[in-house]
N, C-alpha and C positions, 0 to 999 in steps of 0.2 A: 607390592612389597617395598618400603621406603628405604633408602639407604641408611647406614648407621649413623649415630651422631658425628659431626665433624667431617664427615667424608662427603664428597660432592658427586653427584650422578654424571656420567658423561654427558656431554650436550650435544645437538645437533645430528651430524651423520655419525657419531660415535656412539650415541646413546645405545644401551643394551637393553633398556626397560627393566633392570635388575640390580639389586646393590653388589657393590664390589668391596670384596672384603678380604683378609689375610688370619688364616686359621690354621694350626696345627691339630693332631687327632687325638681324642680321647675317649674313655669309657667308664661306666659307673655301676653302683649296684642296682638291683632292681628294686624299684619302688615299693613300698608298701602300699596295698590296696586303699587304705584308709585314710593315709598321710596326706596333709598338705604340702605342697610343692613348691619351691620358690619360683618366681618370675611373673611374668603378667596375668594376675588372675589364676583362680584354682578351681573353677567350676569344672565339674565334668561334661563332657561333650558326648552326644550320643547320636551317630550316625550308621545307616545301614550301609553296610559293606557292599562294594561293587562285586560283580560275578564273571567278569572277564578273565579266564584263564591264560590268555596270551597277551595280557596288557601287565605293565610294571607302571607302579606309581613312582614319580622321580621327585624329590626334592631337590631343587635347584634354585639357590637363593642368589646365584648371579656372581659367584667367585671362581674366577680362573677357568680352566678347561675343562667344563662338564661335558663339551660335545664329545669326548672321547669316551665317556661313560655311555652316552646316549648311542653313539655308533657301535660300541660293543654289544650293548642289550639288543641293537637292531639286527646287528650282525648275527645272532643267536636265534633271530625269528621271532622277537618279541615287540609288541609296540608299547608306546610310553605314553602315559597320564601323568601331566605336570601338575604338582601342588600348586594352588592359588589361594587358598585359604585352609585354617585348622581343620574343617569340616573334611577336606580332601583327603588329609593325613588319616582320619579315622574311617574314612571310605574304603582305603587302600585293601587289596588282598595282599599285595607285597609291596613293600617299599624299599626303595633304595635311597640311601643319604650320604652322596659325596662329597664330603667337606674340604675344603681348600680356604686358606688364609689363616687369619689369627682367631684364637679362641675367643677373646673378648668381643671382637666384632660380630663373630657369629650369634654368641648368645643375646648381643644386643638385639640383634634381627629377629631371633627366635623368641626371646621375651617380649619385644615391641609388638609383634605381629600374633602373639598367642600360638604360635608353633610349639614353644617349648612346652606348655602344658598338654597339647595334643600329641606330642611325640611321648610323653609320659604316659599318656593314657593307652596310647597303640602298645606301648610296650609292656604295660600292666597287663594287658589283655593277651599278651604272648602271641602276637599277630607276627607273620614272616617280616624280619626286619635285616636289612644288611647296610651297614655303616661302613664308609671307606675313609682312611686316612682321618682327618679330621672328625668324620662321622663317628670313628670309634672313639677319639678323645673326649668329644662332647659328653659321652656318657657317664664319665667318672665325677668324680665330687667336685673337683676344681682343677686350677691350671696356674702355675706360676708364670705363663708368658703375660708380660704387662700386668700381673696380678699382685696378690691372688685375685682370680675370677670365678665365680661359681658355675658350675656345668649343671647337668641335667640330673646328676645325683643317683643315677642307676647303679653305679659301680663303685665300690670303695676305693679309693685312692686319689693320688695327685699326680697331675701331669707335671713333669720336671723336663729341663732341657738338659742335653748331652752335655757332659763336662769335657770341655776343650784344653783346661789348664794343664792337662799331662799330655797335649800332644794328639789327642782324639781330634780328627777331621770332622767338622761340623758346618754344614748338615750331615745327615747321613743319607748318601745319595748313592744309589746303585742298586745291584744284584745281589741279595742275600739270602741265605739259607735259612728255613724255617726248622724248628725242633717240635715235632708234633706232641702234644701232651694229652691230648684228648680225641677218641676216636668219633670225628663228626663227618656228616655227609659233605659238608661245605668243602672240607680240606681232602677229600678223596682224591687220589691221584696227584698229588702236590708233593708229596713224600720223597726226597731226594733232588727236588728241583730248586732253582732260584727264582725269587720273586722281587719285583720292583719297589724299592722304598724312596722316598724323597721327604724327609722331616728334620726339624731341630728339636722337637719335644718328644717325650714317650712317658709311658706308664710301667711302672714296675710291679713286678710279681710281689704279693704279700699273703699271709696267712688270711686275711680280711677279703681278698678277692680270687683266692687259688680255685674256687669252684667253677669261675668264670672262664678262666684261662685255656684256650684249646691249642696255643701254640706259643712259643717263646722265641725270640731271636737274638742272638748275641752282637752287640757292638759296643766296646769298653764294657758294658756289663750286660746281663740279660734284661730283656724288656719285652712286655706284651706285644705280640705280634698279630695274634687273633684270640677273639673271646665267642663262647658259645653256651648258651643257656635257654633250653625250649627252642623256639623258633626266632631268638634274638641272637643275629650274628654280625660281628664287626670284625674288620680288618685293618692294621696299620698301613700294609701295602697297597700299592695300587694293582688289583687284577686286570683292569683295562688297559694297563701299560706294562703287563707280565707275560705278553705274548701266548703261545698255546696252553702254557700251564693257568694264566691268569683267565683266559677263556673259558677253561675247563672249570675253573672255581665259580666264575658267575654262571655257568651253566647247571652246575650244582645247586645253586640257590633258586635259580628262576624255574627248574623243572623238578618238581617235588619228587618225582620217581626216576630221575637220571643220576646216574654215577659220574657223569662227566665224560669227556674224551680221555682216554687214556695217552699219557705222553711219556714214553719212555724214557728213562734216565739212562744216560751213557755211563756216568759215573755220578756218584751222591754228592751233592752240595753239601759244603761244610762251613763257609765263612762268606764274608763280602768277595765278590768275584771283582777282578780288573774290568773295565768296560773297553769295548772295541766300537768305535762310532765311525759311521758313514758321513761325510760333509758333501753337501751337492750345493756349489756356487751357481746361483741361478741369476741369470740377465736376458734382456732381449737380445738377439743376435742382429745383423745388420738388415734383415727382412721383418724385423719386429716380431719374431717368434720367440716364447720362452724357452729357454734352453738351459741344460747343464754344461758349463764350460769347467775349463781347469787351465790356470797359467802356471808360469814359470817366473818366480821372485814378482808375483801379483800381476804379470803380464799376460792377459787371456787372449791375445790375437795371434795366429799363425805366423812363424817366422817365415813367410813366403811372400812372393810378389801380390798375393792377393790380401794379405793381411786380414783376412776374415775372422770373427770370433769363432774360437774352437766350439763345436757342437758334439757334446758327447752323450745326448739323449733328451729324453722328456723328463722333466721332474718327478711327476707321479709314478711314472713306470718305474724309473730307477730305484725310488724310494721303496716302492712295492716289493722289487726284487731283493733290496738289501735286508728288508724285513724278513723274507723267506730264507734268504742266506744266512741269518743269524746275528745280523748287527743289532748292537744294544741300544743304542739310540740313532736318530738321524737328524743330522742337523743341516737346515736351509741357510745358506746367506745369500741374502738378497741384493744384488749388486746391480739391479736394472736401473735404466734411465731414469725410473719413477722415483728415486730413492729420495730426492728432494722433496716429493709429496708423497709420503706412505700411503696416505688414505685413497690418494689416487690410484694405488697400484693394485688395482682390482684382480689382474690374473695372478698376482702372488696370494692374494687371500684365497683364492679359490684353489690355488694349488695345494695351501693347508688343508681347506675343508675337504678336497677329494682324497688327499694323502691320509688324512684322519680316519677315513672309512674302510683303509685297506691296512693299514700300519698300526700295529698294538704293541708298539713300544715307544718311549717319549719321542716326542718332536720338539726342535729347537728351531727359532728363526731369528736372524739378525739381519741388520740393514737399515739405516734410516730412522731408526726409533728414537726421537726426540721432540722436542716442543718445535712448532713450526706455525708460520701462516702462510694459507694458500693465496693464489692469485686474486682470490675475490675479498681479501683482507679478513678471512675466517681464521682464528687462532685455534690451534690445538694443541693440548698439552700432551707430553709423552706418555701419561697416564693414560689417556683416550686412545692413543695410537696402541700403546701394548694391550689395551683391553680389547680392541679390535682384533688383534691377532690371537689372544686368548681363546676368544670366542669364535674364531675360526679354526681351532684346533691346535695351536702351540700350548706346549706345557712348560717351555721355559723360553725367556726372550734374552737375546744375546745383544749387549751393548757394546761399541767402539769407540767412537772418536767422541761421543759426548760424555763418556766416563772418564776419558784422558782429562777433557777440560775441568770437569769437576773434581777430578783428584788434584788436579795443579791448583785450581783455587784453594782447595781444602789445606794442602801443605802450606800455602802461602800465608793463610789466615788463621788456620786451626779451627775455624768454626763450619760447621755444619748447617748448611742453610735451609735444608730440607727440600729445596726446589728443583734438584737436579733430577735427571729423568732416572739415575740409579736410585736415588733416596725415595722419590715419590713412588717408583713401582715396588721397590723391597718393601716399602712400610705397608703398602696396599696389599699386595699379594705374597707376600713373604720373602725372604734372601733366597730360598732354595728355588723361587721363579726367575732369579737373575743372574745371568752369565755375563762376565766384561771379558771382552775379546782383547788380549794384549798383542800389538803386533810390531816388536821392536827389530832393529838391525844392529848388528855387532859394531862397535867402533873400538879400534885398538889403541892402546896408549902405552907408556913404558912403564909407567908406576900408578898405584891406586891413589896416590897423592895429586895425579893430573887431572883429576876431575872430583866433583863433590857427589858422586854417584857409588853405589856399589858394583865394585868390580869382582871378575873371577880370573884366576890364571889358567892362561890358554898355551896350547903347544903349537897351533897352527900358525902357517905363515911368517914363523920367525919371530912372533911378537910374543909379548910375557904376559899382559893382561889385556881385558877388554870389557867394557861396560856395553848395555844393551839400551839404545836410544829408542824411546818409544816413538810411534808415527800415529797420524789421524789421517782420515780422507783415503783409506785405501792405500797407505804406504806413501802418499805423496807428499805428507807434511810431517817433518822431522820436529820433534818437541824437546822442550828443555826437561826431561823427566826420564829417569830410568825404568827399567821393568820392575827392578826391585821395588823401588819407592810407589812407583804406580800400583802394584800388586798391594802393598801394604796399606795404602791410601784406599783403594775400593773396597778391601774387606772391610776397613772402618767405616766406609759410607753404606755397607749394607750388600754388597756382592756376596751370593752364596756359591760361587764356582767361578774358576778362571779357565778361558780357554787361551792358552800360551802358544802363539805361532812365532815363526822366526822366518822374517822376509829372506834371509840369505839362505835358508836351506829350502824353502817353498820349491817345488817342483824338481828338486835336484835328484831325489833318490838315494842319497847318501846316509839317511838315519836321522833321528832327531837330534836337536843341538842338546846333548845331554847337561852340558855346564849351565845352560840357561835353564832347563828343565829343574835340574836339582837346585839351583839357587832361590828360584821361586817356591817350588813346593816345600822346600825346608823354610822358608820366610813365613807362611800363611798356613792358618789352622781351616781353611775350607779348602774343597776338593779342587786339582789341577788337573787340566787335559793337555796332554802334549799333542802339538800339532806341528806339521809342516817337515818334510824330509823322508817320509817312510817312503821304503822302496824296495825292501823285504822282509819276511815274517821275522827274521831274528832282529829288527830294528824295534820290534814290539816288546820282546822279551827284554831286551837290553834296556830299554827305557823303565820297564817296570821292575827289573833287577837294581838298578844303579840310582835311581830317584824315588820319590815319594808321589809320584802322578798316580791319579786314581783311575785314568782313562787314556786311550791313546785314539788319535783322529786321523783318516786317511782320506783322500778324495780321488785322486787320478789313477793311483795302482788299482782301485776298485773299478773305477769307470772303463779303464782299458783292460779290467779282466787281467791284468799281469799278476795279482796276488789275490785270489778269492778269499773272502771273509773267513770261510771255512777252513781253509789251509792256515790262517793265521790263530784261530781258535785251537787247532789240533797241535800247531807247535807250541802255543803256551802251555797247553796240556802237559806236552812231553817235557817241557821245561820246568814243570812244577808251579806254573802260575795259575792260581783259581780264577776261572772263567766259567761264564755260562754256556752250556753245551746244549 
């Protein structure tokens, strides 16, 4: 399968052998059997179906983290047959189409390879089909994303972007509730539970497509969260990232006579949940072993004569336990000595691969994702580096220092070059796949006029105002840019989410920096994750009640078992905060 026009296949060690795309989800009307279809050729293809009841055919066109879907299918006891030609689609007994990336890029590949017509033919035959995310959106007539762009034309409707003009946070990222409108086997057991969404575009219900809709979700407006017609199923959310509920939904599709595993609801989900994220700082210790560590104000060594790197456990073991404990996401920050040569960091890639086999919630990885040249003079683009992390199991990439430099250049020139790692990865994989990590320190001033940066009024240390100076290189390099200015710039450059740390609060256990989180979350229309400083369950409810943060992240208190994730969730429920339980 060839890469879409104007996109380059990764070279050398980074080559994945498949196209890299960016696509949101869609769905459309059932094609008439006699009508001609848009796309590359309209000849009917006839292939004898395969008969292996324990094998699923997967249409993977090389975009984003399809490893998670593979792992979920294998976890449920099924084998996988990959689509390599249009005939493979028509030979399938059950077809899963997980779409990631941009609508137009996906249709370019499907049309250019003859896959589009094969998909329409397969759907006409009412063969078992499950589309995921973009795999739903592509079923619709068209999308406004970089368009209009024609879709498969199976379901009537246009895929549109969420409207952020009235303060709605876009992308829609997180665990949201379904309103089931049609009794289907696929969604049995899902009522009352949250499932995981990550998308900027959505399809709206209408009289023309109402017979297709099996559930809707409310985010600003009600949008189509799943469709069902005969054997044709598709979902806007990610079942492979929706924990036990999502695995149950996948099992419902894969096992024709199964009702899936029952997942008892402790209380009925009603809206978008606030997320609780477990973070693992991963690096090599002094013996060369990859460990999870935790610092105080970014210092990860013990304050003893040994000065050894703190070792709080093995990354995969901890990530697996946090998934069991109820973490909504797991974030790996790669701070190993390999970070100057990210593709030499084979242990971290292996951590991702192993974790994605056991953890069925979103995985984020950050550290060293940028353009670089290795010791042999081989140049690697940040896009190639990100591609390898995605293919190893990451759902989102976190960019730190490189985003700071890109924002500084953008603010100086007002020009988007398209060459920064942030812009490249966002353009190809979608902004929902890119997190920017902002690491500032408080700098106190007497008056807002003392600095050209956004300040906040504070009461600590007898000072009146402070601005938040951003840093790079793990907090070692102070930069001439404020957190407010950086956040606004990276949103413009294509970031889909902000991880907001505070070096002053890191490891202190005194609570999140509410002034900082409020300032930034009020300034942008993308989700903000509050980080640094959590020491008690009350700190989580405080940040959600006083700011617009979409999620809160902690590390040390979870590693040291001082505050269990379940205790945080139970406290938030008691405080009236919507969470996934």
